[in-house]
N, C-alpha and C positions, 0 to 999 in steps of 0.2 A: 131094318136091313136102313134106312132110315132116319128112325130114331139114336141108331148104332153111327150113324154120318154126326146127324147133328149135337151128340155128345161127345164126340172126338173132334169136333171141329171148334167146341167152346171147353177143352177139359182144360184144366189148370191155370184157370185165370187168378182164383186168388193168390198163384206163384206169380206168374207174369206179370202180370200187371202193376203190382210196384217194382217190377224190375224193368222195363217200359218209361214207368214215370222217372223213375232214376236216369238212363238212360234220355231220356227228353230234357232234362235238366243238365245233367252234362254235358251234350251234344248239340243240342236244339235239334238242327232243320239244315245238315250240310250241304253246303250248295252243288256240291261236287257227285254226293247222291243221288240216283235215279230215284223220285220220287213217285208213290202211289198215283196221287192226285194230280201231277204230271199228266200220269197213263190215262183216267180217268176224263180227262179234257179231251186229250187227243179223239177218246172212245165217242165223246158227247160230239165233238165237233166233225166226226166221221157221220157219227147215224144222223145227228140233225142236216147235215145235206142229204143224206136216202131219206129221208123220210118225209124234208119237205119237199124231194125232187118226188117222191111217188103221190103223199097225201094230201100237198101243200102244206100251209101254216094254219095249221086245224086244231084244235083242241085234242081232236084222235091222236096225231100223229103225236104231239106233244107227251100225250098220256103214255103211247109208244112208247117214243122213246126216253122216255125216267122211266117206266117198268124194265126194262129192258138193261137201261145202264146200269140203274138199283140193284135189280134181281142178277143180274151178270158178274156185278162186283161183290155181289154178298156167295154167290156161287162160285165163283173162283177163287175166293179167299178160302173158304172152308175146304176146296178141294186141298190147295195148298198145305190146308194145316192137318187135314185128316190122313193125306197123304204122308207127309213128315212123322206125321204121331204113329202111324201103320209101322212105316220102313223101322224106327226106335222113338222110345217116349223122352229122350231127349232132344233128340230132333228136332221133335215136337215141339215140346217147351220154347226150344232155341226161333222155331219158326212164328208161333205166336205169339211169343213177346218182340219179336222185331216187325211183326207188321203192327202190333200193339202201338208202337211205339215211333211207327208213321203217322198214327191219327193224332196224336198228342202236340201241343202247338205252345205249350206254355214261354218255355225258354225262349223260341224265335218271337214270341209278341214282346216278351221285356226285352231282346235284343234290338229290334225293330222300333218298339218306342225309347228305348236309350237314346238311338241315336237320334229323335227329335229331342228331347230332354240336352244330349252334350251341347249339340246345335247352338240350343237355347241359352246354354250355361256360357258359353263361348261369346254369346250377345254376336251370332252369326245366324239372322232369322232367314237369312235366303236359302240357307244350306240348312235349317230346321223345318222349311218348305219343301225343301225338293226332298227331304227323308221323310216325310208327313205325308208327302204325295206317292208314297212305296205303300203305302196299308190304309190309305181312305181312295176314295173314291170321290171327294167331291171335290171342285178347284180350290188350289190352295195357293196359288201366285200372291192374291192379295192382301190375306189372310195380316194381321196381326197377332203379336205376342199371344195374346190375349185368346184370341179364336184358333192359335195352333194348339197351345195348350187345351182349349176343348175338345177340341178334335179329337188330341191324341189323347185323353181320358176318356173318350166315350168309346174310344176305337178299342182300346184294353178293356174296359167293360161289358160290350157286345161281346169282344172276342170272347171274354172268358167265359160264358157260356157256346157257343161254338165250338170255341178252339180246347176247350178241358173240358167242360162239365161235360156236356150231352158225348163227347166221345167214351168218357171215364163211365159215364151210363148206360152205355148201350156196350160195354164189354163187359159190362160188370154182368147185364143180362144175357148175351150174348157171344163172349168173345169175339177173337178178333174180326169175323165176319160179319158180326154187327155194326163194329164198331166203322168197319172201312167200307158198311153199306152207307150208313150214317153220313161220313166225309162222301160218297158220290152224291147223296141227297145235297147236301151242302153246297158240292160245286157247283152243280148243278142248276142251284138255285141262285148262284154266282154269272151264270155263264148265260143263262137264257129267262130266268125268272124276271124280269121288267115289266113293267107297264109300260112300254112304248109300243110304237102301232105294231115294230118287229116279233115282237114278244109277247103281245096282249094275249092271244091265243092259243101259239105254240107254248109258250114261259108258266102258262095258268098253272097244269100238274108239277111243274116243280116245286112254283112258289105256295104251294098250300102243301105238298107233302112235307118241306122244309120246315112252313108253319107250323104242322101236327108234329113232326119228329122233336119240334124243340119247346113244345107245350110241357111236356112234364119236367126237360133241363133246366128250362130257366124257372120256373116253380120252384123249385128245388134250391136255385139261388137264391132266390130272394127268402127263403128261410135258412141259409147256410151264411151271407152274406151280413148278416148281424152277427154272429158268431164271430165273423172273421173280423168285423170292426170291436170287438171288445177285444179280441186280442190282440189286434194293433194298432190299441188303445186311442180307438175314436167312437163317438156314440152308439152303441148297438141298439138304442131306442129312437133315436132319429134315423139311422139307416132301415128301420124296419117300415114306422111309418111312412117315409118319404114313397122307400119301395111299394108299398100297399098303396099310397095315396095317389100318385102320380106314373106309376109303372106302366098304369092300364090308357094312359094318355097317348101313349105313342100309335104310329098310325098300324107297326107291327104291334102282332096280340104277344111279342116276345122280349125284341131287342129290347124294351124302352126298360124291363122289369131290373134286369141290371144296372144300365145306366143311371137307374131312378136309384137306386140303392147307395152305390158309388156314390153319388151327387149329394145322399143326405149320410153320408158317414163324415165326405169332407167338408161337408157346411157349405156348396159353392151351387152355382145355377146350371143346370146344362140345358143342351137346347138351344132353340132358336132358329136362325135364316143360314141354311145351305146352299151353294151355289151346285151347279151337276150342268155343266158346258153352258155355263154362260145362264141357266134358266136358276132362277130360286126355290127354293122349297122352305118353307118352315114346318119348322116342327116346333111341337109344344115343350114350354120351358120344364124344367126338371127339379123340383132341389128349390133349396130358398141361400140367395148369395149372403151369406151368412160372414163371410169371406173373398174377395176379390180371387180371380184365378187367377196360380202365379206358376209358375214350371216345375215349383217343387211337388207337385200336386200328380205332374206323371209320375213318379218311383213310386210316393204312394198309392196311386189307382193302382201298379204293378205289385206293390207288395201285398194289396185286397186280392187281387188275381190271385198271386200264391198261394194266401192262406185259405182264399177259397176252395182252390185245387186239391189242395193237402186236406182239406176236411172233409171234400168229397169225394177224395179214394179213403179215408180211414173208415166213414159212414158206412160206404157202398161196401165194402170187404166185410166190416163189421154185421151189416144186414145179409150178404151172401152168407156169411158162416153160420149165424142163428137160423136162414130158412134151412140153410144143405143140411143144421144136427137137426131142425124140426122133421125136415122130410124124411 
C-alpha cells in the first residue's frame, strides 16, 4: 500500500513537468494566486513559536520544526496528488501539473530582475535600487549602478539553482511531493537559516538541510552552464574553468558555483563587499574583470538562466526515460 501511495503521488511526471514548465514561462507567479510557499511560511512561523515556547531556541527544537514542516509538506502534497489520481487519472495529471508549476520560478526571476534592468535603462538609479531591494537581502540604498548590476546578476545566478534547477531535479526524482518538500526546505532556510544570535541554534538544521538538498543541483548546474554559455554565444571553456576554480570559494558550499559560472560566461567579476543592515560582509571575488559590469549583463544572465533551465529539463527527462526503459 505504501509503495502504491509513493508511485501514485509521483506518477506521470514526464508529462506533467514540461506542462508545468510551460505554465511558469507563460504565467510566472500571479500575485492574486495563493502560493504554497506562502502557506509553508505561515506554518513555519506558527510552529517556530510553538517549539520555541516548549523547547527554547535549541538545536532540537529547530530540528523538530524542520522535520515537521518538510515532512508535512511532502505528505500533504502526496495525499493531494494521490487522491486526485484515484478519483480520475486526468484529475491526477492536472493536480500534479499545477503543484509542480508552483515550485518553479524562472519567469518570476526574469520579471523581477527585468524591473531592475528597465529602471537602469531609464537612468532611474533610485528606482533600480528599490526594485533590487525586492529580490536581495543586502542593503541597496547607496549602491552605484555597477553594484546594482552585480547584485542583480548574482541573484539571477544563485536563484537559477534554488528557483529552477533544484525543483526540476526533485520533481524528476519524486514528482510534486518531492519538489514541494524542496521548496519547504528552501523557504525554511530563508526564514530561519541565519547565523545571528536568534537563529544560530534553532536555524542550524534548516540551513544544513538546504545545503545538502542543493549539493547535487548546484553541481549539475556547474556541468550545464558551459553548454548554456555555448548556446548563448559565450565562452564555454572560460565558464567551465571559472565555475570549477572560483565556485568553491563562496562561504556557501553551493551558491558560489552558479555565480562563478555566470561570471566566467560574461567575463565579469562578481563578489566583493555587501552590507546587511549596515554590517559589512566580505565575499570572495568570482571571475575576472575582462569587461566592466554593465546594465546589459542583467538580461544576459537571465538568458543563461533560461537556457540552463531548458537544458536541465530535457536532460532530466531523457535520463528518466532511459532509467524507466532500463528498469
